TIMIVEX-781043 format. One record per residue (C-alpha): x, y, z. Coordinates in pm, whole numbers, plus 50000, padded with zeros to 5 digits. Layout:
BEGIN
- X	Y	Z
...
END
This chain:
BEGIN
- 45775	45539	71766
- 45836	45473	71395
- 45659	45154	71280
- 45887	44867	71188
- 45918	44795	70818
- 45813	44465	70662
- 45912	44474	70297
- 45784	44266	70004
- 46062	44010	70042
- 45961	43947	70402
- 45592	43932	70317
- 45663	43668	70054
- 45874	43469	70300
- 45593	43477	70557
- 45341	43370	70295
- 45559	43077	70192
- 45627	42948	70542
- 45293	43012	70710
- 45091	42878	70418
- 45303	42561	70394
- 45428	42635	70043
- 45793	42616	70151
- 45969	42449	70439
- 45837	42128	70599
- 45507	42013	70444
- 45202	41940	70656
- 45108	41584	70747
- 44729	41599	70754
- 44447	41807	70600
- 44336	41951	70934
- 44682	42097	70991
- 44671	42254	70645
- 44330	42407	70708
- 44436	42556	71040
- 44744	42704	70874
- 44519	42878	70619
- 44235	42952	70866
- 43989	42805	70611
- 43993	42634	70272
- 43780	42778	69993
- 43510	42530	69896
- 43290	42705	69638
- 43457	42471	69390
- 43465	42130	69558
- 43794	42034	69392
- 43972	42334	69546
- 43956	42179	69894
- 44149	41872	69781
- 44394	42051	69552
- 44474	42319	69813
- 44545	42049	70068
- 44746	41838	69823
- 44974	42131	69739
- 45081	42149	70103
- 45082	41787	70223
- 45374	41549	70259
- 45170	41259	70117
- 44841	41395	69979
- 44547	41155	69949
- 44181	41212	69866
- 44084	40960	70133
- 44259	41161	70408
- 44062	41476	70325
- 43737	41278	70313
- 43817	41116	70647
- 43875	41454	70811
- 43549	41587	70666
- 43309	41298	70701
- 43444	41046	70950
- 43651	41238	71205
- 43440	41550	71136
- 43742	41761	71227
- 43659	41984	70928
- 43318	42134	70848
- 43187	42267	70517
- 42987	42585	70575
- 42897	42923	70432
- 43104	43201	70583
- 43293	43516	70493
- 43155	43709	70194
- 42872	43452	70162
- 43130	43207	70032
- 43158	42833	70095
- 43453	42723	70307
- 43589	42419	70485
- 43660	42520	70844
- 43832	42345	71138
- 43552	42219	71363
- 43680	42418	71661
- 43655	42741	71461
- 43318	42672	71298
- 43122	42843	71582
- 43351	43147	71541
- 43276	43176	71168
- 42906	43117	71239
- 42878	43405	71487
- 43127	43638	71315
- 42982	43612	70965
- 42719	43351	70889
- 42444	43456	71131
- 42428	43802	70972
- 42425	43653	70622
- 42133	43430	70722
- 41926	43733	70820
- 41981	43897	70482
- 41917	43579	70285
- 41601	43506	70480
- 41460	43847	70388
- 41544	43783	70023
- 41376	43443	70021
- 41066	43585	70190
- 41049	43852	69920
- 41062	43590	69645
- 40807	43370	69822
- 40566	43661	69853
- 40607	43748	69486
- 40528	43387	69394
- 40226	43378	69625
- 40353	43091	69840
- 40339	43236	70188
- 40480	43463	70454
- 40731	43427	70736
- 40501	43194	70929
- 40468	42972	70620
- 40846	42956	70578
- 40903	42879	70944
- 40653	42596	70921
- 40835	42452	70618
- 41167	42482	70799
- 41032	42306	71107
- 40886	42025	70896
- 41217	41989	70712
- 41415	41970	71036
- 41176	41706	71169
- 41210	41500	70852
- 41590	41528	70865
- 41599	41426	71231
- 41389	41120	71148
- 41626	41014	70871
- 41948	41117	71047
- 42100	41210	70714
- 41929	41290	70384
- 41977	41436	70039
- 41782	41733	69910
- 41577	41498	69692
- 41484	41280	69988
- 41380	41579	70195
- 41170	41725	69916
- 40987	41392	69903
- 40924	41404	70278
- 40826	41772	70271
- 40623	41838	69953
- 40623	42216	70008
- 40998	42212	69941
- 40902	42151	69580
- 40722	42488	69560
- 40850	42674	69256
- 41001	43018	69214
- 41046	43205	68887
- 41317	43467	68909
- 41407	43753	68672
- 41123	43674	68436
- 41177	43825	68092
- 41553	43861	68151
- 41822	43662	67967
- 41922	43509	68303
- 41565	43415	68406
- 41535	43090	68599
- 41269	42865	68746
- 41327	42612	69021
- 41203	42474	69349
- 41275	42626	69688
- 41442	42308	69813
- 41802	42427	69799
- 41709	42779	69909
- 41549	42645	70227
- 41828	42396	70298
- 42094	42662	70245
- 41905	42898	70476
- 41882	42631	70746
- 42256	42575	70712
- 42325	42951	70734
- 42124	42953	71056
- 42357	42685	71191
- 42084	42421	71212
- 42206	42171	70952
- 42540	42089	70791
- 42663	41937	70465
- 42796	41584	70494
- 42938	41342	70240
- 42845	41420	69878
- 42680	41182	69639
- 42924	41058	69378
- 43286	41166	69355
- 43494	41404	69565
- 43410	41679	69315
- 43034	41647	69362
- 42830	41923	69526
- 42517	41714	69594
- 42557	41666	69967
- 42383	41464	70231
- 42253	41689	70508
- 42263	41625	70882
- 42140	41812	71192
- 42422	42038	71312
- 42394	41932	71676
- 42436	41568	71576
- 42737	41645	71354
- 42927	41894	71571
- 42951	41846	71947
- 42780	42142	72110
- 42645	42272	71779
- 42740	42597	71610
- 42588	42853	71844
- 42851	42899	72113
- 42990	43249	72044
- 42872	43609	72054
- 42921	43811	71737
- 43164	44074	71878
- 43385	43814	72048
- 43379	43594	71738
- 43487	43882	71514
- 43783	43951	71742
- 43888	43586	71730
- 43848	43561	71353
- 44055	43877	71307
- 44323	43724	71530
- 44325	43404	71327
- 44356	43597	71002
- 44642	43815	71129
- 44827	43510	71265
- 44833	43346	70920
- 44798	43637	70674
- 44957	43921	70866
- 45088	44173	70801
- 44785	44318	70634
- 44570	44626	70630
- 44223	44695	70767
- 44107	44704	70404
- 44243	44351	70354
- 44060	44224	70660
- 43741	44405	70561
- 43745	44241	70219
- 43836	43895	70349
- 43562	43890	70613
- 43292	44094	70439
- 43248	44303	70755
- 43171	44672	70775
- 43454	44918	70839
- 43317	44973	71189
- 43323	44601	71266
- 43682	44573	71142
- 43788	44869	71353
- 43622	44727	71664
- 43778	44383	71615
- 44129	44520	71562
- 44091	44759	71856
- 44019	44464	72084
- 44339	44285	71979
- 44695	44348	72093
- 44851	44462	71764
- 45129	44684	71642
- 45154	44903	71332
- 45406	44823	71061
- 45527	44991	70744
- 45450	44789	70430
- 45682	44973	70192
- 45513	45304	70263
- 45164	45171	70333
- 45043	45140	70693
- 44977	44783	70801
- 44922	44585	71117
- 45046	44263	71278
- 44976	44091	71605
- 45192	44224	71885
- 45532	44054	71882
- 45495	43933	71524
- 45701	44195	71343
- 46037	44016	71371
- 46186	43892	71042
- 46133	43531	70941
- 46403	43329	70760
- 46385	43332	70383
- 46297	42984	70255
- 46483	42788	69992
- 46361	42844	69634
- 46016	42689	69584
- 45734	42653	69334
- 45368	42554	69371
- 45069	42490	69148
- 44767	42620	69338
- 44405	42563	69233
- 44136	42812	69145
- 44019	43009	69451
- 44309	42889	69665
- 44312	43060	70009
- 44657	43210	69954
- 44551	43382	69633
- 44235	43507	69808
- 44400	43622	70131
- 44431	43996	70062
- 44244	44258	69861
- 44570	44440	69773
- 44759	44180	69571
- 45025	44364	69371
- 45302	44238	69598
- 45244	43878	69491
- 45020	43901	69180
- 45203	44168	68982
- 45045	44258	68644
- 44877	43920	68588
- 44521	43980	68712
- 44366	44015	68365
- 44490	43672	68259
- 44434	43484	68584
- 44107	43630	68723
- 43758	43630	68574
- 43545	43943	68549
- 43392	43881	68892
- 43731	43865	69063
- 43761	43487	69092
- 44115	43355	69039
- 44189	43050	68828
- 44474	42801	68877
- 44806	42976	68942
- 45175	42895	68922
- 45383	43034	69209
- 45757	43079	69247
- 45929	43220	69556
- 45630	43411	69691
- 45477	43551	69375
- 45246	43437	69096
- 45437	43380	68771
- 45181	43196	68555
- 44882	42968	68533
- 44806	42602	68470
- 44527	42377	68348
- 44436	42012	68333
- 44336	41931	67978
- 44070	41683	67869
- 44333	41414	67813
- 44455	41455	68171
- 44775	41640	68090
- 44865	41928	68321
- 44993	42219	68111
- 45122	42555	68228
- 45222	42893	68090
- 45465	43131	68257
- 45373	43498	68226
- 45716	43636	68310
- 46079	43542	68282
- 46208	43304	68549
- 46541	43126	68589
- 46581	42797	68404
- 46596	42613	68736
- 46257	42757	68833
- 46102	42650	68502
- 46233	42298	68560
- 46078	42294	68908
- 45743	42408	68766
- 45755	42137	68499
- 45832	41876	68764
- 45546	42002	68983
- 45309	41984	68685
- 45414	41625	68616
- 45363	41533	68982
- 45017	41689	68986
- 44923	41514	68661
- 45021	41181	68813
- 44834	41255	69137
- 44513	41348	68956
- 44524	41030	68752
- 44186	40963	68591
- 44017	41258	68764
- 43940	41565	68555
- 43927	41910	68715
- 43759	42203	68541
- 43738	42522	68751
- 43388	42646	68822
- 43494	42997	68721
- 43683	43004	68391
- 43958	43261	68341
- 44116	43385	68015
- 44445	43197	68055
- 44277	42878	68177
- 44045	42878	67874
- 44334	42937	67634
- 44548	42661	67783
- 44260	42412	67785
- 44210	42457	67410
- 44572	42430	67299
END
Protein backbone atom coordinates (compact mmCIF):
# COMPACT_ATOMS: atom_id res chain seq x y z
CA UNK A 1 0.00 0.00 0.00
CA UNK A 2 1.29 3.49 -0.88
CA UNK A 3 2.17 5.48 2.27
CA UNK A 4 -0.08 8.42 3.00
CA UNK A 5 1.42 11.82 2.33
CA UNK A 6 1.93 14.43 5.05
CA UNK A 7 3.16 17.60 3.38
CA UNK A 8 4.99 20.59 4.88
CA UNK A 9 1.77 22.51 5.46
CA UNK A 10 0.39 19.65 7.54
CA UNK A 11 3.64 19.21 9.45
CA UNK A 12 3.59 22.89 10.37
CA UNK A 13 -0.04 22.64 11.47
CA UNK A 14 0.77 19.66 13.70
CA UNK A 15 3.75 21.48 15.18
CA UNK A 16 1.61 24.51 15.98
CA UNK A 17 -1.24 22.63 17.61
CA UNK A 18 0.65 19.89 19.43
CA UNK A 19 3.31 22.24 20.76
CA UNK A 20 0.71 24.76 22.00
CA UNK A 21 1.89 27.56 19.73
CA UNK A 22 -1.56 27.97 18.18
CA UNK A 23 -5.04 27.12 19.34
CA UNK A 24 -5.99 27.08 23.04
CA UNK A 25 -3.03 27.84 25.32
CA UNK A 26 -2.07 25.56 28.18
CA UNK A 27 -3.07 26.38 31.74
CA UNK A 28 -0.14 25.02 33.74
CA UNK A 29 3.58 24.26 33.22
CA UNK A 30 3.14 20.51 33.66
CA UNK A 31 0.67 20.41 30.78
CA UNK A 32 3.16 22.32 28.62
CA UNK A 33 5.98 19.92 29.48
CA UNK A 34 3.89 16.86 28.68
CA UNK A 35 2.93 18.41 25.35
CA UNK A 36 6.63 18.80 24.49
CA UNK A 37 7.74 15.54 26.19
CA UNK A 38 10.50 17.54 27.97
CA UNK A 39 11.70 21.13 28.32
CA UNK A 40 15.33 21.91 27.56
CA UNK A 41 17.07 23.09 30.71
CA UNK A 42 20.75 23.52 29.83
CA UNK A 43 19.99 27.24 30.02
CA UNK A 44 17.85 27.69 33.13
CA UNK A 45 15.89 30.57 31.59
CA UNK A 46 14.72 28.37 28.70
CA UNK A 47 12.44 26.36 31.00
CA UNK A 48 10.50 29.46 32.02
CA UNK A 49 10.46 31.14 28.61
CA UNK A 50 9.38 27.95 26.81
CA UNK A 51 6.52 27.55 29.27
CA UNK A 52 5.57 31.22 29.11
CA UNK A 53 5.28 31.11 25.31
CA UNK A 54 2.55 28.48 25.63
CA UNK A 55 0.65 29.40 28.79
CA UNK A 56 -2.61 31.28 29.15
CA UNK A 57 -1.27 33.25 32.14
CA UNK A 58 2.46 32.58 32.50
CA UNK A 59 4.06 33.11 35.91
CA UNK A 60 7.52 32.30 37.25
CA UNK A 61 5.96 31.17 40.52
CA UNK A 62 3.83 28.52 38.78
CA UNK A 63 6.88 26.91 37.16
CA UNK A 64 8.76 26.98 40.46
CA UNK A 65 5.79 25.43 42.25
CA UNK A 66 5.63 22.57 39.75
CA UNK A 67 9.38 21.98 40.09
CA UNK A 68 10.04 22.42 43.78
CA UNK A 69 6.79 22.18 45.73
CA UNK A 70 4.49 19.84 43.80
CA UNK A 71 7.56 18.09 42.33
CA UNK A 72 5.48 17.26 39.27
CA UNK A 73 8.49 18.21 37.13
CA UNK A 74 12.06 16.96 37.60
CA UNK A 75 15.31 18.48 36.34
CA UNK A 76 17.64 15.73 35.12
CA UNK A 77 20.26 14.83 32.55
CA UNK A 78 18.83 12.87 29.67
CA UNK A 79 18.94 12.56 25.90
CA UNK A 80 22.28 13.49 24.30
CA UNK A 81 23.74 14.16 27.78
CA UNK A 82 21.60 17.29 27.90
CA UNK A 83 19.76 18.82 30.86
CA UNK A 84 15.97 18.65 30.70
CA UNK A 85 12.92 19.25 32.83
CA UNK A 86 10.79 16.10 32.68
CA UNK A 87 7.28 15.23 33.94
CA UNK A 88 7.79 13.20 37.12
CA UNK A 89 5.89 10.21 35.71
CA UNK A 90 8.27 10.05 32.74
CA UNK A 91 11.50 10.61 34.68
CA UNK A 92 12.08 6.85 35.23
CA UNK A 93 11.58 6.34 31.47
CA UNK A 94 14.27 8.90 30.59
CA UNK A 95 16.53 7.46 33.29
CA UNK A 96 16.41 3.91 31.90
CA UNK A 97 16.22 4.87 28.22
CA UNK A 98 19.13 7.32 28.21
CA UNK A 99 20.66 8.42 31.49
CA UNK A 100 21.84 5.08 32.88
CA UNK A 101 24.01 4.49 29.81
CA UNK A 102 25.39 8.03 29.99
CA UNK A 103 26.34 7.46 33.63
CA UNK A 104 28.45 4.45 32.68
CA UNK A 105 30.41 6.46 30.12
CA UNK A 106 30.86 9.45 32.40
CA UNK A 107 32.00 7.27 35.28
CA UNK A 108 34.75 5.79 33.12
CA UNK A 109 35.85 9.28 32.11
CA UNK A 110 35.97 10.52 35.70
CA UNK A 111 37.94 7.44 36.78
CA UNK A 112 40.45 8.14 34.01
CA UNK A 113 40.91 11.72 35.20
CA UNK A 114 41.17 10.64 38.84
CA UNK A 115 43.86 8.11 37.98
CA UNK A 116 45.82 10.70 36.03
CA UNK A 117 45.67 13.04 39.02
CA UNK A 118 46.72 10.28 41.42
CA UNK A 119 43.60 10.47 43.58
CA UNK A 120 42.33 6.92 43.52
CA UNK A 121 40.60 4.09 41.73
CA UNK A 122 37.03 2.84 41.43
CA UNK A 123 36.97 1.77 45.08
CA UNK A 124 38.10 5.27 46.12
CA UNK A 125 35.37 6.91 44.03
CA UNK A 126 32.70 4.58 45.37
CA UNK A 127 33.77 5.42 48.90
CA UNK A 128 33.50 9.16 48.16
CA UNK A 129 30.08 8.63 46.61
CA UNK A 130 28.85 6.66 49.61
CA UNK A 131 30.14 9.32 52.01
CA UNK A 132 28.45 12.03 49.94
CA UNK A 133 25.12 10.20 49.93
CA UNK A 134 25.34 9.73 53.69
CA UNK A 135 26.06 13.42 54.21
CA UNK A 136 23.17 14.40 51.94
CA UNK A 137 20.78 12.05 53.73
CA UNK A 138 21.79 13.61 57.06
CA UNK A 139 21.09 17.13 55.78
CA UNK A 140 18.02 16.23 53.71
CA UNK A 141 18.96 18.88 51.18
CA UNK A 142 22.32 20.53 50.55
CA UNK A 143 24.32 22.67 48.16
CA UNK A 144 27.54 21.53 46.53
CA UNK A 145 29.47 23.82 48.88
CA UNK A 146 27.85 22.30 51.96
CA UNK A 147 28.56 18.77 50.77
CA UNK A 148 32.18 19.56 49.99
CA UNK A 149 32.51 20.79 53.58
CA UNK A 150 31.02 17.56 54.90
CA UNK A 151 33.09 15.38 52.54
CA UNK A 152 36.59 16.92 52.23
CA UNK A 153 37.59 14.53 49.43
CA UNK A 154 35.05 16.28 47.20
CA UNK A 155 37.53 19.16 47.17
CA UNK A 156 40.18 16.99 45.47
CA UNK A 157 41.47 18.86 42.43
CA UNK A 158 41.73 17.90 38.79
CA UNK A 159 43.78 19.67 36.14
CA UNK A 160 42.49 19.02 32.66
CA UNK A 161 44.05 19.71 29.24
CA UNK A 162 47.24 21.08 30.75
CA UNK A 163 49.19 23.20 28.29
CA UNK A 164 46.11 23.75 26.09
CA UNK A 165 44.33 27.11 25.64
CA UNK A 166 41.24 25.55 27.25
CA UNK A 167 43.10 24.08 30.25
CA UNK A 168 41.17 24.13 33.52
CA UNK A 169 41.65 23.27 37.17
CA UNK A 170 38.85 22.58 39.62
CA UNK A 171 37.57 20.29 42.32
CA UNK A 172 35.71 17.04 41.70
CA UNK A 173 32.66 18.24 43.63
CA UNK A 174 30.38 18.89 40.67
CA UNK A 175 31.72 15.90 38.74
CA UNK A 176 30.77 13.56 41.59
CA UNK A 177 27.39 15.18 42.20
CA UNK A 178 26.55 15.08 38.50
CA UNK A 179 27.58 11.42 38.36
CA UNK A 180 25.37 10.59 41.34
CA UNK A 181 22.49 12.34 39.62
CA UNK A 182 23.14 10.45 36.36
CA UNK A 183 22.96 7.24 38.38
CA UNK A 184 19.52 8.30 39.57
CA UNK A 185 20.59 8.62 43.20
CA UNK A 186 20.19 12.37 43.75
CA UNK A 187 18.20 15.15 42.09
CA UNK A 188 18.48 18.92 41.66
CA UNK A 189 16.08 20.94 43.77
CA UNK A 190 15.51 24.66 44.17
CA UNK A 191 18.45 26.83 43.03
CA UNK A 192 20.18 29.43 45.12
CA UNK A 193 19.27 32.92 44.00
CA UNK A 194 16.99 33.71 41.09
CA UNK A 195 15.08 31.49 38.68
CA UNK A 196 18.02 31.78 36.27
CA UNK A 197 20.55 30.36 38.73
CA UNK A 198 22.19 26.97 38.17
CA UNK A 199 23.51 26.51 41.72
CA UNK A 200 21.04 23.93 42.95
CA UNK A 201 20.26 22.31 46.24
CA UNK A 202 20.54 18.54 45.99
CA UNK A 203 18.24 15.93 47.51
CA UNK A 204 18.17 12.11 47.61
CA UNK A 205 16.13 10.90 44.63
CA UNK A 206 14.03 8.47 46.66
CA UNK A 207 12.98 11.28 48.99
CA UNK A 208 12.12 13.61 46.09
CA UNK A 209 10.36 11.21 43.71
CA UNK A 210 7.98 8.56 45.03
CA UNK A 211 9.45 5.18 44.12
CA UNK A 212 12.71 6.70 42.91
CA UNK A 213 14.01 6.66 39.34
CA UNK A 214 14.82 3.00 38.85
CA UNK A 215 11.51 1.47 37.81
CA UNK A 216 12.01 0.66 34.10
CA UNK A 217 14.12 -1.66 31.97
CA UNK A 218 16.14 -0.02 29.21
CA UNK A 219 14.42 -1.73 26.20
CA UNK A 220 10.91 -1.02 27.51
CA UNK A 221 11.86 2.56 28.38
CA UNK A 222 13.23 3.19 24.89
CA UNK A 223 9.96 1.98 23.37
CA UNK A 224 7.96 4.30 25.61
CA UNK A 225 10.21 7.29 24.94
CA UNK A 226 9.95 6.69 21.20
CA UNK A 227 6.16 6.57 21.55
CA UNK A 228 6.13 9.84 23.47
CA UNK A 229 8.31 11.52 20.86
CA UNK A 230 6.18 10.32 17.94
CA UNK A 231 2.97 11.41 19.69
CA UNK A 232 4.22 15.01 19.96
CA UNK A 233 6.80 15.35 17.17
CA UNK A 234 5.53 12.87 14.61
CA UNK A 235 5.75 12.51 11.73
CA UNK A 236 9.48 12.10 11.79
CA UNK A 237 12.22 9.85 10.55
CA UNK A 238 14.39 7.29 12.32
CA UNK A 239 17.26 9.75 11.85
CA UNK A 240 15.26 12.41 13.72
CA UNK A 241 14.59 10.04 16.60
CA UNK A 242 18.21 8.87 16.66
CA UNK A 243 19.44 12.44 16.94
CA UNK A 244 16.84 13.50 19.52
CA UNK A 245 17.52 10.54 21.83
CA UNK A 246 21.23 10.00 21.23
CA UNK A 247 20.60 6.27 20.74
CA UNK A 248 22.36 3.96 18.33
CA UNK A 249 20.69 3.10 15.02
CA UNK A 250 20.05 -0.42 16.35
CA UNK A 251 18.30 0.92 19.45
CA UNK A 252 16.11 3.21 17.33
CA UNK A 253 15.19 0.34 15.03
CA UNK A 254 14.30 -1.93 17.95
CA UNK A 255 12.18 0.74 19.65
CA UNK A 256 10.24 1.59 16.48
CA UNK A 257 9.77 -2.10 15.66
CA UNK A 258 8.08 -2.62 19.02
CA UNK A 259 5.57 0.17 18.36
CA UNK A 260 2.43 0.08 16.23
CA UNK A 261 3.40 2.60 13.54
CA UNK A 262 2.68 3.32 9.91
CA UNK A 263 4.90 4.73 7.17
CA UNK A 264 4.15 8.11 5.63
CA UNK A 265 5.50 10.14 2.74
CA UNK A 266 7.09 13.43 3.84
CA UNK A 267 7.21 15.11 0.44
CA UNK A 268 9.28 12.29 -1.01
CA UNK A 269 11.13 11.31 2.15
CA UNK A 270 10.01 8.21 4.09
CA UNK A 271 8.71 8.99 7.56
CA UNK A 272 6.75 7.33 10.32
CA UNK A 273 3.82 8.12 12.62
CA UNK A 274 2.00 6.18 15.30
CA UNK A 275 -0.70 3.97 13.86
CA UNK A 276 -3.88 5.97 13.31
CA UNK A 277 -2.10 9.32 13.43
CA UNK A 278 -1.81 10.06 9.72
CA UNK A 279 -5.16 11.85 9.36
CA UNK A 280 -4.97 15.58 8.56
CA UNK A 281 -5.26 18.08 11.40
CA UNK A 282 -7.06 21.42 10.97
CA UNK A 283 -4.89 24.34 9.96
CA UNK A 284 -4.73 26.87 12.81
CA UNK A 285 -5.42 30.57 12.57
CA UNK A 286 -2.37 32.73 11.78
CA UNK A 287 0.02 32.81 14.75
CA UNK A 288 3.41 34.07 15.87
CA UNK A 289 5.68 33.12 18.77
CA UNK A 290 8.96 34.24 20.29
CA UNK A 291 10.71 31.10 21.48
CA UNK A 292 13.86 31.06 23.62
CA UNK A 293 17.26 29.61 22.90
CA UNK A 294 17.20 25.79 22.88
CA UNK A 295 13.41 25.64 22.83
CA UNK A 296 12.13 22.04 22.46
CA UNK A 297 10.28 22.81 19.23
CA UNK A 298 13.42 24.13 17.55
CA UNK A 299 15.34 21.07 18.81
CA UNK A 300 12.74 18.45 17.92
CA UNK A 301 14.16 17.16 14.63
CA UNK A 302 17.58 16.80 13.03
CA UNK A 303 16.18 17.61 9.56
CA UNK A 304 14.92 21.16 9.97
CA UNK A 305 14.57 22.65 6.49
CA UNK A 306 10.79 22.40 6.59
CA UNK A 307 10.57 24.92 9.43
CA UNK A 308 14.04 26.55 9.60
CA UNK A 309 14.62 27.33 5.93
CA UNK A 310 17.96 29.03 5.13
CA UNK A 311 18.39 30.69 8.54
CA UNK A 312 20.67 28.25 10.39
CA UNK A 313 23.85 30.32 9.98
CA UNK A 314 22.28 33.34 11.68
CA UNK A 315 20.31 31.54 14.39
CA UNK A 316 22.58 28.63 15.45
CA UNK A 317 26.07 28.70 16.95
CA UNK A 318 28.93 26.58 15.60
CA UNK A 319 28.05 23.69 17.91
CA UNK A 320 24.46 23.51 16.66
CA UNK A 321 22.77 25.34 19.53
CA UNK A 322 19.87 27.58 18.46
CA UNK A 323 19.38 31.06 19.84
CA UNK A 324 16.07 32.88 20.36
CA UNK A 325 13.77 32.52 17.34
CA UNK A 326 10.76 34.29 15.88
CA UNK A 327 8.10 31.96 14.47
CA UNK A 328 5.17 32.64 12.16
CA UNK A 329 2.68 30.01 10.99
CA UNK A 330 4.91 26.99 11.53
CA UNK A 331 8.27 28.29 10.38
CA UNK A 332 11.15 30.34 11.74
CA UNK A 333 11.23 33.83 10.21
CA UNK A 334 13.72 35.66 12.44
CA UNK A 335 15.36 36.06 15.82
CA UNK A 336 15.02 38.21 18.92
CA UNK A 337 17.04 39.44 21.87
CA UNK A 338 16.56 41.15 25.19
CA UNK A 339 18.95 44.06 25.36
CA UNK A 340 20.73 45.35 28.46
CA UNK A 341 18.08 48.03 28.96
CA UNK A 342 15.35 45.37 28.99
CA UNK A 343 13.97 46.08 25.54
CA UNK A 344 13.03 43.05 23.45
CA UNK A 345 14.18 43.64 19.86
CA UNK A 346 13.72 41.38 16.85
CA UNK A 347 14.86 41.06 13.26
CA UNK A 348 12.92 39.28 10.53
CA UNK A 349 15.06 37.33 8.08
CA UNK A 350 12.45 37.06 5.34
CA UNK A 351 9.48 38.94 3.99
CA UNK A 352 6.23 38.46 5.91
CA UNK A 353 2.84 40.14 5.59
CA UNK A 354 2.39 43.43 7.41
CA UNK A 355 -0.15 41.80 9.72
CA UNK A 356 2.44 39.20 10.74
CA UNK A 357 5.03 41.88 11.48
CA UNK A 358 2.50 43.66 13.69
CA UNK A 359 1.81 40.42 15.57
CA UNK A 360 5.54 39.88 16.11
CA UNK A 361 5.95 43.43 17.41
CA UNK A 362 3.03 42.93 19.79
CA UNK A 363 4.49 39.62 21.01
CA UNK A 364 7.85 41.31 21.60
CA UNK A 365 6.17 44.05 23.63
CA UNK A 366 4.28 41.46 25.69
CA UNK A 367 7.47 39.51 26.38
CA UNK A 368 9.32 42.69 27.34
CA UNK A 369 6.60 43.52 29.85
CA UNK A 370 6.55 39.97 31.23
CA UNK A 371 10.33 39.88 31.75
CA UNK A 372 10.24 43.18 33.60
CA UNK A 373 13.47 43.72 35.53
CA UNK A 374 14.86 40.28 34.64
CA UNK A 375 17.63 40.10 32.06
CA UNK A 376 18.07 37.01 29.89
CA UNK A 377 21.31 36.33 28.03
CA UNK A 378 21.44 32.95 26.24
CA UNK A 379 24.18 30.62 27.41
CA UNK A 380 25.12 29.95 23.78
CA UNK A 381 25.46 33.14 21.74
CA UNK A 382 24.51 33.09 18.07
CA UNK A 383 25.47 35.55 15.30
CA UNK A 384 22.08 37.26 15.06
CA UNK A 385 21.61 37.40 18.83
CA UNK A 386 25.03 39.06 19.25
CA UNK A 387 24.29 41.58 16.51
CA UNK A 388 20.89 42.52 17.92
CA UNK A 389 22.24 42.86 21.46
CA UNK A 390 24.79 45.44 20.31
CA UNK A 391 22.51 47.62 18.21
